[in-house]
Structure formats: C-alpha cells, structure tokens
N, C-alpha and C positions, 0 to 999 in steps of 0.2 A: 362645349365642343366647338372646334374651329373647322372651317371648311377651306380647302386649298383653292387658290385662284386658278382658273383654267390656264393651260399652257398657251403661250403666244403662238398663234397660228400663222404660218408663212405659206403663201401661194407662190410656188416656183414654176415659172413658165419658161421651159428650157428643153431643147431637143437633144443636146449632147449628153449621152448617158454617163460619161466620166464626170462631167461637171455636176450632173444631178446627184450622183453617188457622193461626190466630194462634199457638196453643200448639205445634202440631207443628213449624211453621217455626222458632220460637225455640228449641225443644228440640233440633232437628236441628243447628243451627249450633253448639250447645254440646256436641255429641257424644252426645246421648241417642238411644235407639231407641224410637220411639213406636208403639204398637199402639192402634187406635181401634175402639171399639164405639159405634155410633150409637143403640143402644137397649139396654135391660136384658137382653134375652133371650140375647145372646151373651156377656155379661160373665163369667159363671161358667165356661163352657167355655174362654174365652180365659185366664182366671186359671189354669186347669190346664195348658193347652197352651203358653202363652207364658211362664209363670213370671215375672211382672213384679216389679221391685224396689219399685215404688210404684204406687198407683192414684189417679187424679184422677177424682172422681165428681160428676157433676151430679145434683141431686135430682129435677128435673122432666124425666123421660124418657118417651117414648111407650110406653105399654103396660107400665109398671113403676112400682112405688113405690120411690123412691130410698132412703128410710129402710130398707125391708125388704131392698133389695139390699145396702145397707151392712152390715146385720146378717148377711146370708147370706155375704158376702165374709169378714167377720170370723170366722164359724163355720168357714169352710174354710181360712183362712190367717191368719198373723200379719203379712202384708204391710202396709206403711204406707198409710194411707188419708187423703187430703186431700179433703174435700168442697169443691167449687167451685160455688157456687149464687147465684142472684139472690135467694133467700129469706134476708133479712138479720136476721130477728127472733131475739131471744135464745132463745125457745122452740125454734125450729128448730135452732139451734146446739147447745143442750143435748141435744135428742133425738138429733141426729147423733152427738154424743160418747158418749151412752149406748149407741148402737147399735154403737160400736166405732171411730168415726172418730178419727184422731190429731190432726187440725187442720181448721179451717173457714175458708174464704176467700170473701168476698162479692163478687159481680160488681157493677159493673165493677171490675177490678183491674189493677194495673200488672204487667207481665211480670217486672220485677225483684223485686217482692214475691213473686210465685209461685215464682220460682227460689230465693229465700231460704228459703221455707217447704219447698220440696222438699229443699233441702240440710239443713235442720234436721231434717226427718223421717228422712232417710236416715242422719243421724248417730245417731239412736236405733235404727233398725232394723239398722244395720250398724256398731255401736260398736267402738271399739278395745278390746283385751283389758284387763282390770282391771290397774291398776298395783300394784306390790308393796306399797304402803302400805295397800292395802285388805285386810282380812281375807278369806281365801278362803271361810270358812264362818261365817255369822252365825245364831245360834239365838235365836228369838223365841218362847219357850214351845214349843208343838208344831210351830211353823213353822221350817223351816231354809231359809236363803237361801245358795246356793252361787254366789258371784260368778264363780268361775273357769269353771264349766260353764254359767252362766246358767240354773240350775235351782232351782226352789222346790218344797218338799214340805211337807205337813202330815201328821204321824204316818206318815211314810214314803211317802205317796201324792203323786204329782207333781201340782202345780197349774199349769195352762197360763196363763201371763200373756202379754199382748202386749208388744212391745218398750217401748212407752211406760209401761205398768203396771210393768214390771220396772225401768225407769229411775227412776221415781218411788219405788218401794220401795227401790232401791239408795241413793238420796239420804237417805231417812229412816233406813234401817238403818245406814249408815255414819256418821250423825250422831245415833246413839241417845241419847235423853235431852235432846237440844237442840231447842228450838223453831225451826222453819224457817218463815219468813213465806211468804205466797202469792207475793210477788215473787221471793224467793230460789228457791223451787221452780220457778217458771215460767222463770226465767232459766237455772237449771241443767239442767232437764229438757227444756224446749221450746226455749230459746235466747234470745239478746238480742232485744228487741222484743216479747216476749210478756208483759211484766210486768203489764199491765193486764187480761189475760184470766183473771180470777179464777175464772170458771165452769169453766175447764179443770181446775184443781186440785180443785175441789169434786166434779166428776163423777168424776174418776179416783180420788180418795180413796174415794168411794162404791163404785166398781168393785172396788178392792182389798179393802175391808172385806167386800163380798159374797163374795169368793173366799177370803179368809183367815180371817175370823172366823165362828164358829158362834154360834147363839142361846144365850144364857146365859153365854158366855165374857166375861171382862173385855175391854174394847176393846184391840185391838192398836195401832191408830192413834188417838191422843188429840187432840181438837180443843182448841186453846188459844184461847178466845174473843177476837175482835178482834186476834189475833196470827198464828196459823198452825196447824201440826200438828207432832207429835212422836211418837216411839215411846217407850214406857216405858224408863227406864234399866235396864241390866243388873243383875240382883239381886246383892247382895253375897255373896261366897263365905264 
C-alpha cells in the first residue's frame, strides 16, 4: 500500500479579496493547500499552527508593516518567502531581500510566473540530497560546510542559514577558487529566468558575509570587480 505525500501548503498573507481568490483558485487546481491571512496579526500564529511550505506575502497590509512581518517570519522560520507586492521600486525589493525574503514578484503578475517562482523557491527549501560528486564536508578556515547534513558551523558553533543562503554558499564552496558570475549564481541558485536580478546576489552575499565573516578576518567571499564572486582556493598542503 502506498501513501500519498501531503499537499504543498501555502500561507497567503493578502488583504485584496480578488487577488486572494485568484491565487487560491489557481493553486487549488494544481493540488496546493492554501491558508489565508487577510492581515498581519494572524500571520505568525498561522505560521506555527499550519506549518506552511512557502509564504506569499503582500507588503501593504492593514495594521501591519510588511517589511517587519517579513523579518519576523524569517526570525521564526526558514520557510520560503515570496513577497508579492504592488511596490515595484528597487529599494523596496532590496529591503525585502534584506529582511529575509527569497524572491520578490511585482503586481500585476501572471499566474504562470507566480507558479514558476513558487516551484523555484520550493526547490531551494526542499532540495534533493547532495550527489556523491560533492564533498560531504568543506572547510573554509574556521567555517565548515557539511553538505550532507546541510549544517554550517564556525569554530564549532552552528550558524543558521536560510535555504537560499545555504544554496548560494554551496555553489561558491563546491566551485572554490573559481569566479562565478552573477548570471551563473542566479541561474544555479534561483533558477532559469532570474539572470538579470543582480541585486538578489548582492543582497545574499552581504547576508552570508554578515553571518560567516568576523571583523578583521580576511574576506571569505571575494568580489571580483565586474565579474562575480569566488571563495579563496584551498591552501596548498
């Protein structure tokens, strides 16, 4: 006897009833389970009780600051967060990414684009196990990256990374010493179609540096001007 895997659960935090109906209906026919919060006050309790696989978050909610809500969700969980907002400015996008969002989609949007972004985010938050060709443990000075257990430590102390941060670090670490361009990192970490979203890489490299590097340390992630990023090659033995 086989058991069916549970439906992917989406927490939709949105106050516009037309958008709620549009998203919920399209997700339903594709087998998703959608939980809706029409204001920010119920979002965190629903995050704990419903255990969603992904969050779709509007920034302009009644009685709540969408950016602060994004930050609070990220502090509570590593769940994938896609901001879906009418605020299309680059500053808003960068702020949302800094607050922990994995992706940013501007209204109005096509439902196929939304579905593609949900799929891309879920691939990062529920990735396949590392393949045998990847080393199980990578040492970067005081930082150790265990790809098998998806665990990162510095001097033995665990560092909590989001799935997107870990995916970016994995790409850099498994290509140590090699310059990876913005487009390569976007395609490999976020997926096809993200190659022009260069601010995503910049924000997430800053997030990794803040978590992995200490003041006075040599840089772990090196910026190659007008090219991309690389990790320093492994020291010769």
